[in-house]
N, C-alpha and C positions, 0 to 999 in steps of 0.2 A: 823968460821972455819968449822963447821958442814955443812953449806951451800956449801962452796967451795968443800968440800970432796964429797958431794952427787952429785953436778953438774959434777965433774970429773968422778965419777962412771957412771953416766947417759951417758955422752959422750962416754965413752969406751964401755958400754953395747950396745949402738946404733950400733956400728961397729961389734958387735958380734952376734946380733940377727939373721943374715942370716945363721949362723951355726946351727940353729934349723933344717935346711934342708940340712945338710952336704952331704947327699947322692945325692942330686939333684943339688948341686952347680957346676956351670961351671965358667970359667974365666971371661966371660962377665957379669955374674950375680953378681959377687963380685963388679965389677966396678960400675954397675948400682945401686946396693943397697947402696953402700957407698955414691955415688952421691946423691941418694934419701934421705939418712939420713942428709947429709949436707944441702940439699935443704929444708928439713923439719925443720931443726934447724933455718934456716934463717927466715922462716915464724913464728916460735915460737918467735923470737926476735921482728919481725914486729908486731905480735899480742900483745906482751907484752907492747910495746910502745904505740900501738893503744889504749889498754884498760886503761893504766895509764892516757892517755890524755882524753879519752871519757867515762871512766867508763864502766861497763858492768857486766854481770852475773858472769864471771870468777873471778873478784875481789870480788864480793859479796860472792861467794862460799868459798873463802879462808879467807877473813877478818872478816866475820860475827862471825865465831866461835873463831877467834883469838882475837877479840877486844871486844866481848860482853860476858856476863855471862847469856844469856837468858835461855839456857838449858844445861844439862849435855849430855855426849855422849849417855848414855842409853836412855835419854828422846828424843834425836834426832832420835834414832833407833825406838822408840815406836811411834813416830809421823807419820811414814809411808814412802812413796816412794818419788821419784822425788827430789825436792829441799832439803827436810829434810834428805834424804839419802845422798845427796852431802855434806851436813854439817857434817853428821856423818862420812863419808868417809875421810873428810879433818881434822877431829877433832884432831887426833893424830899428823900428821905432822905439822899442822898449830898452834894448841894451845899448845900441850904438848912439841913438839920439837922446836917450835917457828921458823920454817923454813920460809924463805922469800917467797914472791909471785913469784919471779923469779925462785927459786928452785922448787916450786910446779909446775910452768909452764913447766919446763924442764922435770920433772917426767911424767907429762901428755903427753908431746910431745913424749916421749919414748913409752908410751902406744899406742898413735896414730900410731906411726911408726911400731910397732909390727903388727898392723892391716894391714898396707901396705905390709909388708913382707908376711903375710899369703895370702892376695889377690894375690900378685905377683906369688906365687907358685901355687895357684889355677888356675890362668889364664894360666900359663906356662904348666901345666899338661893337660889341657883340650882344648886348642886351637892349632890346628895342623898347620895351615898356617897363617903366619903373613901378614898383609896388609899395603900398603903404601897409604898415603894421602899427596899431595904436596911433593912427593918423600921422605917422612919420614915414617919409620915403626911405626905403631900405638901402637904396644907393644914393649917396655914399655913406649913410649912417653906420652901416655894418663895418666900414673901414676904421671906425673908432672903438671897436671892441678892445677892452683893456688887455686881455691876454695876448692878442696879436702884437701889441706894442711892447709889452713887458719882456717878451723873449726875443725881440728883434732890435733892441736898442742897446745891446751890451756886447762885450768882447766874448765871442763864443761861436760855436758851430751853428747854433740855431739861426743866428743873424745871417751868416754867410749862406746857409741853405735856403733861407727865405728869399734872399736876393737871387740865388741861382735858379730856383724854381720859377720866380717871377720872370727873369730874363729868358729862360728856356721856353716857358709857356707863351710869352709874347712873341718870341722869335719864331716859334713853330707855326704861327699863323701864315707866314710866308718864309719858309725855310731857306730858299735860295737868296732872298733879299737880306735875311738876317743871319747868314751862315756864321759870321764871326761871333755874334751874340750867342748862338747856340753852342759853338765850340768852346768859347770862354766859360759859359755857365756849366756845361757838363764836366769840363776839365777841373774847375774849381770844386764843384760838388763831389767829384770823384776823389779828390785829395782829402776832403772833409769826411764824407761818409759814402763809400763806393756803392753800397746797396741802394741808396736813394737814386743814383744814376741808373741803376738796373730797373728800378720802378718806373722812372720817367721814360726811358727808352722803350721799355715793354709796353707801357700804357699808350703812348703816342703812336707807336708802331701798329699795335692792334687796332687802335681807333682809325688810323689812316687806311688800313686794309678793309675795314668793315663800313667805312663811311660811304663807299660807293662812288668816289670821285676819280678813281684810277681805273684804267683799262686792264685787262687780264695780263698782258705782257708787262705793263708797268708794275703790277702787283708782284709778279714773279721776280722782276729785276730788283724791286724794293726788298723782297724777302731775302734774296741773295746778299744784298749789301748790308742789311741789318744783321743777318746771321754772321757775317764776317766780323762785325763789331761786337755782337751780342755774346757769341760763344767764348771769346777770350775774356769778356767782361764777367761772365758767370764764374770762370775759373779764378779770376782775381777777387771777386766778391766772396767766394767760398774760402779762399785763403785768408782774406781779411777777417772773416767771421770765425775762422778756425773750425770749419766744418770739414770733416774728412771725406764725406760723400753725401749725395742727395738720395736718401731713402727714408722711409717712415720712422724707423727706429732712431736713426742718427738725428733727424730733425726733431723728434720727440725729446731726445736727451738734451739737444741744444736748447729747446724751448724751456724745459724744466730748469736747466742750469741758469739761463738768462733770468727766469722768474726769481730765482734765489738771489742772484747778483743785483738785479734791478729792483729789489724790494727793500733796499736799505731804509731804515726808519729813523731819520734824524729829527723829524718834525711831527711825528705822529700821523703821517699820511700814508702809511703802509696799509694795504688791504689784502686780506687772505682770499685769493681768487681760486684756490685749488679745488674748491667744491662748486664753483660757479659754472653754470651751463655756458655753452659757447655764445648764445645770443646775449646773455647778461654780461659776459666779458666785453663784448663789443659795446654794450650800453655803458658799462663802467668807463671804458676808454674814452668814449665820445662825450658823455654827459655828467660825469662826476669830476670833482665834488659837487653835490647838491646840498640843499638846505639841511639835510641830516648829517652832513660831513663837516660842519663848521669847525674850523681849527685856527682861528685868528682872522685878521682883517683880509689878508690875501685870499683865503679860502671863501670868505663871504662874497668878495668881488667875483671870484671865479665861479661860484655857485649861481650868481645872478646871470652871468654870461652863459653858463651852461643851460640854465632854464630857458633863456632866449633861443639857444640852438635847438633845444628840445621842442619848443613851440613852433619854430620854423620847420623842423622835421615833420611834425604832425601836420602842419599846413601843406607841406610838400607831398606827403603821402596821398592827400586828396586830389592831387593833380594828375594821378596815374603815372607813377615813376617809370614804369616799363615803356609806356607810350612816349614819355618825354625823352627817354634814352634813344628809342628808335627814330623819333623825329628830330632829335638833336643834331646839331652840327658836329663837325670833327673835333673841335675843342671840347664841347660838352661831353662827347663820348670818351675822350682822353682823360678828362678830369674825373669822370665817373669811375673809370677803370683804375686810375691812380689812387683815388680815395679808397676804393674797395680793397685793393691790394695792400695799401698802407695800413688801413684800419684793421683788417683781418690779421696781418702779420704781427703788428705791434700789440694787438689785444692778447695775443698768445704768450708774449714774453715779458709784459710789464705787470708790476704789482705794487706800484707806488704812485699815488695820485699826483704828487708833485712832478715826477718824471713824466707821467702821462700828459700833463698840461704842456710840458715842453715839447714832447715828441709829436703830439697831435697838431701842434701849431703849424707843422709843415703841410698838413692836409686841409686846414680850415679854409684858406682862400679858395681852393678847388671846391670844397663843399658849399661855400657861400655862392660861388658861381653857379653850381648846379641848382641851388634853391632859386636864385634870381632868374636864371634862364627858364626854369620850369614855371615860375609865376608869370614871367613875361609871355611865354608861349600861351599859357592859359588866358591871359588878358587879351592877347592878339586874337585868339579864337573867338572869345566873347565879343570883341570889338567888331570882327568881321560879320558875326551873326546879326549884330544890331544894325549894320549898314545894309544888310540884304532886305 
Protein backbone atom coordinates (compact mmCIF):
# COMPACT_ATOMS: atom_id res chain seq x y z
CA UNK A 1 0.00 0.00 0.00
CA UNK A 2 2.88 2.37 0.83
CA UNK A 3 4.47 1.62 -2.54
CA UNK A 4 1.27 2.47 -4.39
CA UNK A 5 0.82 5.69 -2.43
CA UNK A 6 4.37 6.88 -3.12
CA UNK A 7 4.13 6.03 -6.82
CA UNK A 8 0.92 8.07 -7.10
CA UNK A 9 2.55 11.00 -5.28
CA UNK A 10 5.57 10.81 -7.59
CA UNK A 11 3.34 10.79 -10.68
CA UNK A 12 1.46 13.87 -9.48
CA UNK A 13 4.61 15.71 -8.42
CA UNK A 14 6.10 15.16 -11.86
CA UNK A 15 3.29 17.21 -13.38
CA UNK A 16 3.80 19.97 -10.77
CA UNK A 17 7.58 20.43 -11.03
CA UNK A 18 7.18 22.94 -13.86
CA UNK A 19 5.52 25.36 -11.45
CA UNK A 20 8.89 25.94 -9.81
CA UNK A 21 9.17 28.48 -12.64
CA UNK A 22 5.64 29.81 -12.45
CA UNK A 23 6.65 33.29 -13.60
CA UNK A 24 8.26 31.93 -16.79
CA UNK A 25 5.61 29.38 -17.73
CA UNK A 26 3.83 29.81 -21.04
CA UNK A 27 1.11 27.66 -22.55
CA UNK A 28 3.47 25.72 -24.78
CA UNK A 29 5.90 25.10 -21.91
CA UNK A 30 3.19 23.27 -19.96
CA UNK A 31 2.48 20.95 -22.88
CA UNK A 32 6.14 20.27 -23.58
CA UNK A 33 7.07 19.59 -19.95
CA UNK A 34 4.03 17.37 -19.37
CA UNK A 35 4.97 15.39 -22.47
CA UNK A 36 8.59 15.26 -21.31
CA UNK A 37 7.49 13.80 -17.95
CA UNK A 38 5.40 11.10 -19.62
CA UNK A 39 8.28 10.36 -22.01
CA UNK A 40 10.68 10.13 -19.06
CA UNK A 41 8.36 7.71 -17.25
CA UNK A 42 8.28 5.44 -20.30
CA UNK A 43 12.06 5.20 -20.14
CA UNK A 44 11.82 4.52 -16.40
CA UNK A 45 9.67 1.45 -17.10
CA UNK A 46 11.92 0.37 -19.98
CA UNK A 47 15.00 0.64 -17.79
CA UNK A 48 13.24 -1.15 -14.92
CA UNK A 49 12.46 -4.15 -17.18
CA UNK A 50 15.95 -4.01 -18.69
CA UNK A 51 17.68 -4.12 -15.29
CA UNK A 52 15.48 -6.94 -13.99
CA UNK A 53 16.44 -8.97 -17.03
CA UNK A 54 20.14 -8.06 -17.24
CA UNK A 55 20.92 -6.97 -13.67
CA UNK A 56 22.96 -3.81 -13.14
CA UNK A 57 24.17 -1.21 -10.67
CA UNK A 58 20.66 0.14 -10.05
CA UNK A 59 19.47 -3.18 -8.64
CA UNK A 60 22.64 -3.49 -6.59
CA UNK A 61 22.25 -0.01 -5.05
CA UNK A 62 18.71 -0.87 -3.93
CA UNK A 63 18.87 -4.54 -2.97
CA UNK A 64 22.26 -4.67 -1.25
CA UNK A 65 21.07 -2.68 1.75
CA UNK A 66 17.66 -4.32 1.63
CA UNK A 67 18.77 -7.94 1.59
CA UNK A 68 22.06 -7.91 3.50
CA UNK A 69 23.18 -6.89 6.97
CA UNK A 70 26.71 -6.01 5.96
CA UNK A 71 26.69 -2.52 7.45
CA UNK A 72 24.46 -0.11 9.33
CA UNK A 73 23.47 3.26 7.91
CA UNK A 74 26.16 5.05 9.96
CA UNK A 75 28.81 2.60 8.76
CA UNK A 76 27.86 3.18 5.13
CA UNK A 77 28.20 6.92 5.69
CA UNK A 78 31.60 6.45 7.32
CA UNK A 79 32.87 4.29 4.46
CA UNK A 80 32.93 7.30 2.16
CA UNK A 81 31.74 8.38 -1.25
CA UNK A 82 30.45 6.81 -4.43
CA UNK A 83 28.87 3.40 -4.10
CA UNK A 84 28.84 3.45 -0.29
CA UNK A 85 27.04 6.79 -0.34
CA UNK A 86 24.44 5.27 -2.69
CA UNK A 87 23.90 2.49 -0.17
CA UNK A 88 23.49 5.04 2.61
CA UNK A 89 21.10 7.15 0.53
CA UNK A 90 18.89 4.14 -0.22
CA UNK A 91 19.07 2.69 3.28
CA UNK A 92 15.93 4.32 4.66
CA UNK A 93 13.54 3.80 1.70
CA UNK A 94 14.83 0.34 0.82
CA UNK A 95 15.61 -1.28 4.16
CA UNK A 96 13.53 0.66 6.69
CA UNK A 97 10.42 1.37 4.59
CA UNK A 98 10.92 -1.80 2.51
CA UNK A 99 9.84 -0.04 -0.66
CA UNK A 100 10.02 -2.00 -3.89
CA UNK A 101 12.67 -1.51 -6.57
CA UNK A 102 9.95 -0.11 -8.85
CA UNK A 103 9.03 2.56 -6.29
CA UNK A 104 12.67 3.49 -5.85
CA UNK A 105 13.05 3.73 -9.62
CA UNK A 106 10.05 6.07 -9.83
CA UNK A 107 11.49 8.34 -7.13
CA UNK A 108 14.82 8.57 -8.92
CA UNK A 109 13.01 9.16 -12.22
CA UNK A 110 11.39 12.21 -10.62
CA UNK A 111 14.81 13.50 -9.52
CA UNK A 112 16.13 13.09 -13.06
CA UNK A 113 13.10 14.89 -14.45
CA UNK A 114 13.67 17.83 -12.08
CA UNK A 115 17.09 18.13 -13.74
CA UNK A 116 15.39 18.32 -17.14
CA UNK A 117 13.08 21.10 -15.96
CA UNK A 118 15.99 23.20 -14.66
CA UNK A 119 17.93 22.69 -17.88
CA UNK A 120 14.79 23.54 -19.87
CA UNK A 121 14.45 26.96 -18.26
CA UNK A 122 18.20 27.60 -18.39
CA UNK A 123 18.10 27.01 -22.15
CA UNK A 124 14.93 29.04 -22.57
CA UNK A 125 16.35 32.06 -20.74
CA UNK A 126 19.70 32.22 -22.50
CA UNK A 127 19.05 31.15 -26.10
CA UNK A 128 17.43 33.89 -28.17
CA UNK A 129 16.83 32.33 -31.58
CA UNK A 130 15.57 28.79 -32.06
CA UNK A 131 17.05 26.76 -34.91
CA UNK A 132 15.54 24.12 -37.18
CA UNK A 133 17.09 20.89 -38.38
CA UNK A 134 15.10 18.77 -40.82
CA UNK A 135 12.34 21.36 -40.37
CA UNK A 136 12.12 20.64 -36.61
CA UNK A 137 12.94 23.22 -33.95
CA UNK A 138 15.95 21.94 -32.00
CA UNK A 139 14.61 23.37 -28.76
CA UNK A 140 12.93 21.58 -27.06
CA UNK A 141 13.25 18.59 -29.46
CA UNK A 142 16.78 17.81 -28.25
CA UNK A 143 15.41 17.29 -24.73
CA UNK A 144 13.80 14.10 -26.02
CA UNK A 145 17.07 12.37 -26.94
CA UNK A 146 16.66 8.76 -25.71
CA UNK A 147 20.08 8.38 -24.08
CA UNK A 148 19.50 11.46 -21.92
CA UNK A 149 16.45 9.79 -20.40
CA UNK A 150 17.68 6.20 -20.29
CA UNK A 151 20.47 7.04 -17.83
CA UNK A 152 18.56 9.61 -15.75
CA UNK A 153 15.41 7.65 -14.89
CA UNK A 154 16.91 4.97 -12.65
CA UNK A 155 18.47 4.36 -9.26
CA UNK A 156 22.04 5.41 -9.76
CA UNK A 157 24.82 7.97 -9.69
CA UNK A 158 24.06 9.17 -13.22
CA UNK A 159 20.58 10.35 -12.26
CA UNK A 160 21.86 12.26 -9.23
CA UNK A 161 24.74 13.85 -11.11
CA UNK A 162 22.43 14.94 -13.93
CA UNK A 163 20.26 16.64 -11.32
CA UNK A 164 23.25 18.23 -9.57
CA UNK A 165 24.75 19.61 -12.79
CA UNK A 166 21.37 21.07 -13.76
CA UNK A 167 20.84 22.71 -10.36
CA UNK A 168 24.40 24.02 -10.19
CA UNK A 169 24.34 25.41 -13.75
CA UNK A 170 21.01 27.11 -13.23
CA UNK A 171 22.08 28.50 -9.87
CA UNK A 172 25.36 29.91 -11.21
CA UNK A 173 23.43 32.36 -13.38
CA UNK A 174 22.83 34.35 -10.18
CA UNK A 175 25.06 32.78 -7.50
CA UNK A 176 24.01 34.98 -4.59
CA UNK A 177 20.31 34.50 -5.28
CA UNK A 178 20.64 30.73 -5.69
CA UNK A 179 23.34 30.07 -3.08
CA UNK A 180 21.39 27.25 -1.41
CA UNK A 181 20.87 25.55 -4.78
CA UNK A 182 24.59 25.74 -5.51
CA UNK A 183 25.68 24.42 -2.11
CA UNK A 184 23.15 21.58 -2.19
CA UNK A 185 24.11 20.50 -5.72
CA UNK A 186 27.88 20.47 -5.20
CA UNK A 187 27.52 18.75 -1.81
CA UNK A 188 25.42 15.95 -3.30
CA UNK A 189 27.64 15.65 -6.37
CA UNK A 190 30.71 15.53 -4.16
CA UNK A 191 29.33 12.54 -2.27
CA UNK A 192 28.50 10.77 -5.54
CA UNK A 193 31.59 11.55 -7.66
CA UNK A 194 34.00 14.14 -6.17
CA UNK A 195 35.91 14.71 -9.42
CA UNK A 196 32.76 16.02 -11.15
CA UNK A 197 32.57 18.80 -8.54
CA UNK A 198 36.21 19.53 -9.38
CA UNK A 199 35.25 19.87 -13.07
CA UNK A 200 32.27 22.11 -12.31
CA UNK A 201 34.04 24.51 -9.98
CA UNK A 202 37.08 24.72 -12.24
CA UNK A 203 34.99 25.36 -15.37
CA UNK A 204 32.69 27.99 -13.91
CA UNK A 205 35.55 29.71 -12.04
CA UNK A 206 37.68 30.06 -15.17
CA UNK A 207 34.65 31.21 -17.16
CA UNK A 208 33.84 33.85 -14.55
CA UNK A 209 37.42 35.17 -14.66
CA UNK A 210 37.63 35.42 -18.45
CA UNK A 211 34.09 36.61 -19.08
CA UNK A 212 35.14 40.19 -18.36
CA UNK A 213 32.30 41.07 -15.99
CA UNK A 214 34.49 41.42 -12.89
CA UNK A 215 36.84 44.24 -11.93
CA UNK A 216 40.49 43.46 -11.15
CA UNK A 217 40.07 43.54 -7.36
CA UNK A 218 36.95 41.36 -7.66
CA UNK A 219 38.90 38.81 -9.71
CA UNK A 220 41.70 38.73 -7.13
CA UNK A 221 39.20 38.24 -4.30
CA UNK A 222 37.43 35.57 -6.32
CA UNK A 223 40.71 33.71 -6.98
CA UNK A 224 41.51 33.70 -3.25
CA UNK A 225 38.05 32.39 -2.29
CA UNK A 226 38.04 29.70 -4.99
CA UNK A 227 41.58 28.63 -4.05
CA UNK A 228 40.53 28.10 -0.44
CA UNK A 229 37.82 25.73 -1.72
CA UNK A 230 39.71 24.28 -4.66
CA UNK A 231 42.98 23.17 -3.04
CA UNK A 232 41.35 20.94 -0.36
CA UNK A 233 39.02 19.63 -3.09
CA UNK A 234 42.01 18.57 -5.19
CA UNK A 235 43.43 16.61 -2.25
CA UNK A 236 40.09 14.91 -1.62
CA UNK A 237 39.68 14.09 -5.31
CA UNK A 238 43.18 12.61 -5.51
CA UNK A 239 42.44 10.49 -2.43
CA UNK A 240 39.11 9.34 -3.89
CA UNK A 241 40.74 8.37 -7.21
CA UNK A 242 43.63 6.66 -5.38
CA UNK A 243 46.26 8.77 -7.14
CA UNK A 244 49.47 9.18 -5.16
CA UNK A 245 50.60 12.39 -6.86
CA UNK A 246 49.97 14.59 -9.90
CA UNK A 247 52.75 13.94 -12.42
CA UNK A 248 52.86 12.54 -15.96
CA UNK A 249 53.92 9.01 -15.05
CA UNK A 250 51.38 8.65 -12.23
CA UNK A 251 48.54 9.97 -14.36
CA UNK A 252 49.61 7.76 -17.27
CA UNK A 253 49.60 4.67 -15.03
CA UNK A 254 46.22 5.67 -13.62
CA UNK A 255 44.82 6.11 -17.12
CA UNK A 256 46.08 2.71 -18.27
CA UNK A 257 44.73 1.03 -15.14
CA UNK A 258 41.31 2.64 -15.61
CA UNK A 259 41.18 1.61 -19.27
CA UNK A 260 41.66 -2.00 -18.17
CA UNK A 261 39.07 -1.84 -15.39
CA UNK A 262 36.49 0.13 -17.37
CA UNK A 263 36.70 -2.06 -20.45
CA UNK A 264 34.71 -4.96 -19.01
CA UNK A 265 32.99 -6.75 -21.84
CA UNK A 266 29.63 -8.13 -20.70
CA UNK A 267 27.67 -7.22 -23.84
CA UNK A 268 30.26 -7.12 -26.60
CA UNK A 269 30.65 -3.34 -26.34
CA UNK A 270 34.35 -3.27 -25.48
CA UNK A 271 36.59 -1.38 -27.90
CA UNK A 272 40.36 -1.68 -28.04
CA UNK A 273 41.48 1.96 -27.93
CA UNK A 274 45.13 1.27 -27.17
CA UNK A 275 46.19 2.09 -30.73
CA UNK A 276 43.73 4.94 -31.25
CA UNK A 277 45.05 8.45 -31.78
CA UNK A 278 43.93 11.04 -29.24
CA UNK A 279 41.43 12.70 -31.63
CA UNK A 280 39.88 9.34 -32.46
CA UNK A 281 39.57 8.51 -28.75
CA UNK A 282 37.55 11.71 -28.36
CA UNK A 283 35.49 10.83 -31.44
CA UNK A 284 34.81 7.38 -29.97
CA UNK A 285 33.71 8.82 -26.65
CA UNK A 286 31.37 11.38 -28.18
CA UNK A 287 29.94 9.66 -31.25
CA UNK A 288 30.07 5.89 -30.86
CA UNK A 289 28.36 3.51 -31.13
CA UNK A 290 27.57 4.33 -34.76
CA UNK A 291 25.97 2.23 -37.47
CA UNK A 292 29.05 -0.06 -37.69
CA UNK A 293 28.80 -0.84 -33.92
CA UNK A 294 25.28 -2.33 -33.93
CA UNK A 295 24.86 -4.83 -31.09
CA UNK A 296 21.14 -5.04 -30.31
CA UNK A 297 18.23 -2.60 -30.15
CA UNK A 298 19.82 -0.28 -27.59
CA UNK A 299 22.94 0.21 -29.70
CA UNK A 300 20.79 1.00 -32.74
CA UNK A 301 18.94 3.74 -30.85
CA UNK A 302 22.23 5.07 -29.45
CA UNK A 303 23.76 5.06 -32.94
CA UNK A 304 20.93 7.16 -34.36
CA UNK A 305 21.31 9.64 -31.51
CA UNK A 306 25.08 9.78 -31.98
CA UNK A 307 24.61 10.37 -35.70
CA UNK A 308 22.43 13.37 -34.83
CA UNK A 309 25.11 14.67 -32.43
CA UNK A 310 27.68 14.27 -35.19
CA UNK A 311 25.52 16.25 -37.64
CA UNK A 312 25.03 18.99 -35.05
CA UNK A 313 28.78 19.09 -34.45
CA UNK A 314 29.48 19.48 -38.16
CA UNK A 315 26.88 22.23 -38.39
CA UNK A 316 28.41 23.94 -35.34
CA UNK A 317 31.93 23.85 -36.83
CA UNK A 318 30.69 26.12 -39.63
CA UNK A 319 29.60 28.75 -37.07
CA UNK A 320 33.25 29.47 -36.18
CA UNK A 321 33.50 27.85 -32.70
CA UNK A 322 36.38 30.06 -31.52
CA UNK A 323 34.40 33.21 -32.29
CA UNK A 324 31.35 31.70 -30.56
CA UNK A 325 33.43 31.04 -27.44
CA UNK A 326 34.89 34.56 -27.40
CA UNK A 327 31.50 36.19 -27.98
CA UNK A 328 29.64 33.78 -25.72
CA UNK A 329 28.28 34.70 -22.34
CA UNK A 330 29.58 33.40 -19.02
CA UNK A 331 27.44 30.24 -19.06
CA UNK A 332 28.51 29.40 -22.63
CA UNK A 333 32.16 29.70 -21.65
CA UNK A 334 31.65 27.59 -18.51
CA UNK A 335 29.84 24.85 -20.42
CA UNK A 336 32.55 24.83 -23.09
CA UNK A 337 35.33 24.38 -20.53
CA UNK A 338 33.30 21.79 -18.60
CA UNK A 339 32.67 19.78 -21.78
CA UNK A 340 36.30 19.96 -22.93
CA UNK A 341 37.69 18.91 -19.54
CA UNK A 342 35.18 16.08 -19.20
CA UNK A 343 35.49 14.76 -22.74
CA UNK A 344 39.30 14.83 -22.72
CA UNK A 345 39.66 13.13 -19.33
CA UNK A 346 37.05 10.43 -19.88
CA UNK A 347 38.28 9.70 -23.41
CA UNK A 348 41.60 8.65 -21.90
CA UNK A 349 40.24 6.16 -19.37
CA UNK A 350 37.23 4.44 -20.99
CA UNK A 351 37.22 1.49 -23.35
CA UNK A 352 33.64 0.26 -23.24
CA UNK A 353 30.90 1.82 -25.38
CA UNK A 354 28.19 1.07 -22.83
CA UNK A 355 30.08 2.84 -20.06
CA UNK A 356 30.88 5.71 -22.44
CA UNK A 357 27.16 6.24 -23.09
CA UNK A 358 26.57 6.55 -19.35
CA UNK A 359 29.53 8.78 -18.57
CA UNK A 360 29.14 11.22 -21.45
CA UNK A 361 25.53 11.79 -20.44
CA UNK A 362 26.84 14.23 -17.81
CA UNK A 363 28.25 16.46 -20.55
CA UNK A 364 25.56 16.19 -23.24
CA UNK A 365 23.30 18.99 -21.88
CA UNK A 366 26.29 21.37 -21.86
CA UNK A 367 27.22 20.29 -25.38
CA UNK A 368 23.66 20.84 -26.60
CA UNK A 369 23.63 24.29 -25.01
CA UNK A 370 26.86 25.15 -26.86
CA UNK A 371 25.33 24.04 -30.16
CA UNK A 372 22.07 25.93 -29.64
CA UNK A 373 23.81 29.09 -28.41
CA UNK A 374 26.11 29.02 -31.43
CA UNK A 375 23.23 28.54 -33.87
CA UNK A 376 21.31 31.29 -32.09
CA UNK A 377 24.22 33.72 -32.32
CA UNK A 378 24.63 32.95 -36.02
CA UNK A 379 20.91 33.55 -36.61
CA UNK A 380 21.06 36.80 -34.65
CA UNK A 381 23.94 38.11 -36.77
CA UNK A 382 22.12 37.15 -39.94
CA UNK A 383 18.92 38.79 -38.71
CA UNK A 384 20.73 42.04 -37.86
CA UNK A 385 22.30 42.17 -41.32
CA UNK A 386 18.91 41.76 -42.95
CA UNK A 387 17.51 44.65 -40.89
CA UNK A 388 20.29 47.03 -41.94
